[in-house]
MDTraj code that builds the backbone (N, CA, C; nanometers):
import mdtraj as md
import numpy as np

residues = "MET ARG PRO ILE VAL TYR PHE PHE ALA PHE ILE PHE ILE GLY ILE PRO LEU VAL ILE TYR LEU LEU TYR LEU ILE TYR ARG THR THR LYS ASN THR ASP SER GLY MET LYS ASN MET ILE LEU GLY LEU HIS VAL THR LEU PHE GLY GLY ILE LEU VAL LEU ASP ASP ASN MET ASP PHE ILE VAL PHE GLY TYR VAL ILE ALA VAL LEU GLY LEU ILE LEU SER LEU ILE GLY MET SER LYS ALA ARG".split()
xyz = np.array([
    [1.9120, -2.7537, -0.3318],
    [1.9143, -2.8870, -0.2764],
    [1.7735, -2.9448, -0.2748],
    [1.7680, -3.0707, -0.2549],
    [1.6398, -3.1399, -0.2531],
    [1.5738, -3.1260, -0.1151],
    [1.4409, -3.1354, -0.1117],
    [1.3712, -3.1218, 0.0173],
    [1.4112, -3.2272, 0.1199],
    [1.4467, -3.3461, 0.0759],
    [1.4858, -3.4501, 0.1711],
    [1.6171, -3.4142, 0.2400],
    [1.7050, -3.3447, 0.1714],
    [1.8316, -3.3010, 0.2315],
    [1.8043, -3.1965, 0.3391],
    [1.7130, -3.1025, 0.3115],
    [1.6756, -3.0039, 0.4118],
    [1.6147, -3.0703, 0.5344],
    [1.5325, -3.1714, 0.5117],
    [1.4676, -3.2408, 0.6215],
    [1.5705, -3.3090, 0.7114],
    [1.6630, -3.3834, 0.6528],
    [1.7636, -3.4516, 0.7326],
    [1.8616, -3.3539, 0.7967],
    [1.8916, -3.2454, 0.7290],
    [1.9791, -3.1447, 0.7887],
    [1.9119, -3.0798, 0.9087],
    [1.7828, -3.0579, 0.8984],
    [1.7102, -3.0004, 1.0116],
    [1.7075, -3.0965, 1.1291],
    [1.6888, -3.2251, 1.1003],
    [1.6829, -3.3239, 1.2084],
    [1.8190, -3.3410, 1.2751],
    [1.9252, -3.3540, 1.1958],
    [2.0554, -3.3871, 1.2528],
    [2.1395, -3.2660, 1.2910],
    [2.1093, -3.1495, 1.2372],
    [2.1860, -3.0296, 1.2712],
    [2.1014, -2.9293, 1.3477],
    [1.9835, -2.9012, 1.2992],
    [1.9006, -2.7961, 1.3558],
    [1.8472, -2.8254, 1.4939],
    [1.7880, -2.9412, 1.5110],
    [1.7287, -2.9744, 1.6405],
    [1.8349, -2.9873, 1.7501],
    [1.9484, -3.0567, 1.7281],
    [2.0519, -3.0582, 1.8332],
    [2.1088, -2.9190, 1.8626],
    [2.1188, -2.8345, 1.7615],
    [2.1682, -2.6990, 1.7840],
    [2.0727, -2.6195, 1.8723],
    [1.9454, -2.6289, 1.8473],
    [1.8462, -2.5582, 1.9282],
    [1.8439, -2.6132, 2.0706],
    [1.8531, -2.7450, 2.0852],
    [1.8552, -2.8047, 2.2190],
    [1.9791, -2.7602, 2.2957],
    [2.0941, -2.7546, 2.2285],
    [2.2160, -2.7082, 2.2948],
    [2.2047, -2.5612, 2.3352],
    [2.1482, -2.4790, 2.2496],
    [2.1330, -2.3370, 2.2848],
    [2.0356, -2.3186, 2.4011],
    [1.9286, -2.3971, 2.4049],
    [1.8365, -2.3898, 2.5183],
    [1.9057, -2.4343, 2.6473],
    [1.9885, -2.5386, 2.6399],
    [2.0647, -2.5817, 2.7563],
    [2.1633, -2.4735, 2.8001],
    [2.2275, -2.4084, 2.7051],
    [2.3208, -2.2998, 2.7367],
    [2.2492, -2.1851, 2.8054],
    [2.1315, -2.1503, 2.7566],
    [2.0533, -2.0434, 2.8196],
    [2.0149, -2.0833, 2.9620],
    [1.9693, -2.2060, 2.9799],
    [1.9303, -2.2521, 3.1128],
    [2.0488, -2.2504, 3.2085],
    [2.1626, -2.3024, 3.1641],
    [2.2797, -2.3094, 3.2507],
    [2.3319, -2.1698, 3.2853],
    [2.3293, -2.0801, 3.1880],
    [2.3797, -1.9452, 3.2114],
    [2.2906, -1.8685, 3.3073],
    [2.1609, -1.8783, 3.2889],
    [2.0707, -1.8036, 3.3765],
    [2.0657, -1.8633, 3.5164],
    [2.0927, -1.9917, 3.5293],
    [2.0903, -2.0549, 3.6612],
    [2.2154, -2.0217, 3.7412],
    [2.3306, -2.0170, 3.6763],
    [2.4575, -2.0025, 3.7483],
    [2.4983, -1.8582, 3.7740],
    [2.4513, -1.7634, 3.6965],
    [2.4968, -1.6261, 3.7151],
    [2.3908, -1.5446, 3.7869],
    [2.4374, -1.4592, 3.8747],
    [2.3470, -1.3689, 3.9441],
    [2.3363, -1.2354, 3.8721],
    [2.4303, -1.2067, 3.7845],
    [2.4337, -1.0787, 3.7157],
    [2.3444, -1.0822, 3.5921],
    [2.2486, -0.9916, 3.5884],
    [2.1625, -0.9814, 3.4722],
    [2.2331, -0.9183, 3.3535],
    [2.3329, -0.8347, 3.3818],
    [2.4052, -0.7673, 3.2743],
    [2.4828, -0.8684, 3.1888],
    [2.5405, -0.9688, 3.2511],
    [2.6132, -1.0710, 3.1744],
    [2.5177, -1.1469, 3.0827],
    [2.3988, -1.1760, 3.1324],
    [2.3006, -1.2449, 3.0495],
    [2.2548, -1.1573, 2.9338],
    [2.2385, -1.0288, 2.9580],
    [2.1967, -0.9384, 2.8507],
    [2.3051, -0.9276, 2.7438],
    [2.4299, -0.9200, 2.7844],
    [2.5395, -0.9106, 2.6873],
    [2.5524, -1.0402, 2.6079],
    [2.5387, -1.1546, 2.6741],
    [2.5427, -1.2827, 2.6031],
    [2.4271, -1.2924, 2.5040],
    [2.3087, -1.2471, 2.5443],
    [2.1943, -1.2461, 2.4536],
    [2.2161, -1.1551, 2.3342],
    [2.2808, -1.0422, 2.3562],
    [2.3113, -0.9508, 2.2465],
    [2.4074, -1.0153, 2.1474],
    [2.5082, -1.0836, 2.1977],
    [2.6028, -1.1508, 2.1090],
    [2.5366, -1.2630, 2.0306],
    [2.4512, -1.3386, 2.0951],
    [2.3818, -1.4471, 2.0254],
    [2.2887, -1.3909, 1.9192],
    [2.2217, -1.2803, 1.9505],
    [2.1323, -1.2166, 1.8535],
    [2.2095, -1.1642, 1.7324],
    [2.3244, -1.1030, 1.7560],
    [2.4060, -1.0546, 1.6447],
    [2.4579, -1.1692, 1.5593],
    [2.4965, -1.2788, 1.6222],
    [2.5428, -1.3955, 1.5469],
    [2.4303, -1.4507, 1.4600],
    [2.3112, -1.4601, 1.5151],
    [2.1964, -1.5058, 1.4362],
    [2.1641, -1.4105, 1.3224],
    [2.1772, -1.2806, 1.3462],
    [2.1534, -1.1835, 1.2402],
    [2.2544, -1.1928, 1.1281],
    [2.3787, -1.2213, 1.1618],
    [2.4809, -1.2397, 1.0583],
    [2.4497, -1.3633, 0.9753],
    [2.4039, -1.4696, 1.0402],
    [2.3676, -1.5900, 0.9656],
    [2.2497, -1.5647, 0.8725],
    [2.1557, -1.4809, 0.9148],
    [2.0398, -1.4502, 0.8300],
    [2.0830, -1.3715, 0.7068],
    [2.1780, -1.2812, 0.7219],
    [2.2199, -1.1951, 0.6113],
    [2.3128, -1.2642, 0.5122],
    [2.3665, -1.3798, 0.5481],
    [2.4581, -1.4509, 0.4604],
    [2.3828, -1.5090, 0.3413],
    [2.4208, -1.4697, 0.2211],
    [2.3517, -1.5160, 0.1003],
    [2.3855, -1.6604, 0.0655],
    [2.5006, -1.7078, 0.1061],
    [2.5437, -1.8423, 0.0685],
    [2.4870, -1.9515, 0.1588],
    [2.4209, -1.9116, 0.2664],
    [2.3686, -2.0108, 0.3598],
    [2.2327, -2.0602, 0.3121],
    [2.2184, -2.1913, 0.3055],
    [2.0922, -2.2495, 0.2600],
    [1.9891, -2.2601, 0.3712],
    [2.0335, -2.2633, 0.4941],
    [1.9434, -2.2845, 0.6067],
    [1.9222, -2.1525, 0.6808],
    [1.8471, -2.0630, 0.6225],
    [1.8263, -1.9301, 0.6793],
    [1.7441, -1.9373, 0.8076],
    [1.6624, -2.0405, 0.8212],
    [1.5764, -2.0531, 0.9390],
    [1.6589, -2.0633, 1.0665],
    [1.7757, -2.1266, 1.0604],
    [1.8596, -2.1406, 1.1792],
    [1.9038, -2.0040, 1.2313],
    [1.9310, -1.9113, 1.1428],
    [1.9688, -1.7773, 1.1861],
    [1.8575, -1.7096, 1.2621],
    [1.7348, -1.7259, 1.2167],
    [1.6204, -1.6679, 1.2868],
    [1.6005, -1.7330, 1.4232],
    [1.6180, -1.8631, 1.4304],
    [1.6022, -1.9338, 1.5581],
    [1.7077, -1.8866, 1.6573],
    [1.8306, -1.8730, 1.6117],
    [1.9383, -1.8267, 1.6999],
    [1.9131, -1.6831, 1.7443],
    [1.8652, -1.5986, 1.6541],
    [1.8367, -1.4597, 1.6907],
    [1.7248, -1.4516, 1.7942],
    [1.6212, -1.5317, 1.7786],
    [1.5113, -1.5306, 1.8757],
    [1.5584, -1.5833, 2.0115],
    [1.6422, -1.6866, 2.0116],
    [1.6966, -1.7350, 2.1388],
    [1.7827, -1.6289, 2.2069],
    [1.8552, -1.5519, 2.1293],
    [1.9328, -1.4416, 2.1865],
    [1.8446, -1.3344, 2.2468],
    [1.7328, -1.3055, 2.1816],
    [1.6392, -1.2077, 2.2380],
    [1.5771, -1.2588, 2.3676],
    [1.5462, -1.3868, 2.3728],
    [1.4916, -1.4447, 2.4954],
    [1.5936, -1.4361, 2.6078],
    [1.7182, -1.4648, 2.5770],
    [1.8249, -1.4562, 2.6769],
    [1.8417, -1.3130, 2.7260],
    [1.8315, -1.2165, 2.6370],
    [1.8409, -1.0762, 2.6778],
    [1.7251, -1.0371, 2.7683],
    [1.6057, -1.0855, 2.7382],
    [1.4901, -1.0541, 2.8227],
    [1.5035, -1.1180, 2.9609],
    [1.5575, -1.2392, 2.9676],
    [1.5805, -1.3027, 3.0974],
    [1.6829, -1.2222, 3.1777],
    [1.7884, -1.1777, 3.1112],
    [1.8880, -1.0960, 3.1788],
    [1.8332, -0.9626, 3.2238],
    [1.7423, -0.9048, 3.1452],
    [1.6814, -0.7777, 3.1823],
    [1.5930, -0.7947, 3.3064],
    [1.5234, -0.9074, 3.3147],
    [1.4396, -0.9294, 3.4313],
    [1.5241, -0.9566, 3.5560],
    [1.6420, -1.0153, 3.5393],
    [1.7309, -1.0383, 3.6536],
    [1.7996, -0.9091, 3.6985],
    [1.8170, -0.8154, 3.6066],
    [1.8892, -0.6919, 3.6395],
    [1.8074, -0.6032, 3.7321],
    [1.6792, -0.6199, 3.7345],
    [1.5947, -0.5317, 3.8174],
    [1.5863, -0.5780, 3.9581],
])
top = md.Topology()
chain = top.add_chain()
for i, resn in enumerate(residues, 1):
    res = top.add_residue(resn, chain, resSeq=i)
    for name in ("N", "CA", "C"):
        top.add_atom(name, md.element.get_by_symbol(name[0]), res)
traj = md.Trajectory(xyz[None], top)
């Protein structure tokens, strides 16, 4: 694809997706007292991001890395709540 398509896809798909995931992390960590639930949710998000990274047909590999890193952050927040 052309670079302009990647640019517009990042603006209209990537940025709202990252903002929604950050909102989901904020809402989940605020409402739950259990750190284990946050760690499990972070693990699932990390695995989903890893699957997206390994997919050969996906043109936007960066989104998989962003999702995986957000999952790791969520797991670390849950780990700090578990103690």
